[in-house]
C-alpha positions as CSV (number, residue, x, y, z in Angstrom):
1,M,-64.8,-1.6,14.2
2,A,-61.0,-1.0,14.4
3,R,-59.9,2.0,16.6
4,N,-56.6,3.7,16.3
5,F,-54.7,4.9,19.2
6,E,-54.4,8.7,19.0
7,I,-52.2,11.2,20.8
8,L,-53.6,14.7,21.2
9,R,-52.2,17.8,22.9
10,G,-54.5,20.6,24.2
11,V,-56.3,22.3,27.0
12,V,-59.0,20.6,29.1
13,T,-62.0,22.7,29.9
14,P,-65.7,22.2,30.8
15,A,-67.9,22.0,27.8
16,N,-69.8,24.8,29.2
17,W,-68.3,26.9,32.1
18,D,-71.7,27.8,33.4
19,D,-73.0,24.2,33.6
20,W,-70.1,21.7,34.4
21,S,-72.6,18.8,34.2
22,R,-72.2,18.9,30.4
23,G,-68.8,17.3,30.8
24,L,-65.3,18.1,29.7
25,V,-63.6,18.7,26.4
26,I,-60.1,19.0,25.1
27,T,-59.3,21.8,22.6
28,T,-56.2,20.8,20.6
29,D,-53.6,23.1,19.1
30,D,-55.3,23.2,15.8
31,D,-58.6,24.2,17.5
32,E,-60.4,20.8,17.1
33,E,-62.6,20.0,20.1
34,Y,-63.2,16.6,21.5
35,V,-65.6,15.5,24.2
36,I,-64.0,13.4,26.9
37,D,-65.8,10.2,27.8
38,P,-65.8,10.3,31.7
39,Y,-66.8,6.6,32.0
40,Y,-63.9,5.2,30.0
41,G,-60.3,4.7,31.2
42,K,-58.8,7.9,32.8
43,G,-61.6,10.1,31.6
44,E,-62.9,10.8,35.2
45,Q,-59.4,11.7,36.5
46,I,-58.9,14.5,33.9
47,I,-61.3,16.7,36.0
48,D,-58.2,17.5,38.2
49,F,-56.5,19.1,35.2
50,I,-59.1,21.7,34.2
51,D,-57.4,24.6,32.3
52,R,-54.2,22.8,31.9
53,Y,-52.2,21.8,28.8
54,L,-52.1,18.0,28.5
55,E,-51.0,15.3,26.1
56,V,-53.7,12.6,26.0
57,G,-53.5,9.1,24.5
58,G,-56.7,7.3,23.6
59,F,-59.3,6.3,21.1
60,L,-61.7,8.5,19.1
61,R,-65.3,7.5,18.7
62,D,-67.5,9.4,16.3
63,E,-71.1,9.6,17.5
64,G,-73.1,11.4,14.8
65,G,-70.7,14.2,14.2
66,D,-69.6,14.6,17.8
67,V,-66.2,13.0,18.3
68,T,-65.6,11.5,21.8
69,L,-62.2,10.9,23.2
70,M,-61.8,7.7,25.2
71,V,-58.7,8.4,27.4
72,K,-56.3,5.6,28.2
73,R,-53.5,7.8,29.5
74,F,-52.6,11.4,29.9
75,R,-49.9,13.8,31.2
76,E,-49.6,17.4,32.0
77,L,-47.1,19.3,29.7
78,E,-45.1,22.0,31.3
79,G,-44.2,24.5,28.5
80,R,-41.6,22.4,26.7
81,D,-41.5,21.3,23.1
82,L,-42.2,17.6,23.1
83,E,-41.9,17.3,19.3
84,E,-38.2,16.5,19.9
85,E,-38.9,14.0,22.8
86,D,-38.8,10.3,22.3
87,D,-42.4,8.8,22.3
88,D,-41.2,5.8,24.3
89,A,-40.1,8.2,27.0
90,L,-43.5,9.9,26.9
91,W,-45.3,6.7,28.1
92,T,-42.7,5.2,30.3
93,G,-42.4,8.4,32.5
94,R,-38.8,9.2,31.4
95,A,-39.9,12.4,29.9
96,G,-40.9,14.2,33.0
97,G,-44.2,15.8,34.0
98,A,-47.3,14.1,35.6
99,T,-48.0,10.8,33.8
100,T,-51.0,8.5,34.5
101,R,-51.4,4.9,33.4
């Protein structure tokens, strides 16, 4: 099964604010919601970025209608328009912000 590397932008929150054991989700700018796989790549580290706007790179896995995001890398966005930034700068750390690898 081929997987495509995706880049998503959105806010990370608990799947359920009353029961954090249900995991984390990222809600994108177009109101799509993806469950974050805490056991793959950088998924566990995202817990430190609750309620922050991130750009996340990873693979999407469809599990019976629920789409899970397997995070390879992410960085916090600080209110700037990244549409004009160079994608190579994004992943090399030249674009600023907190970047993980």
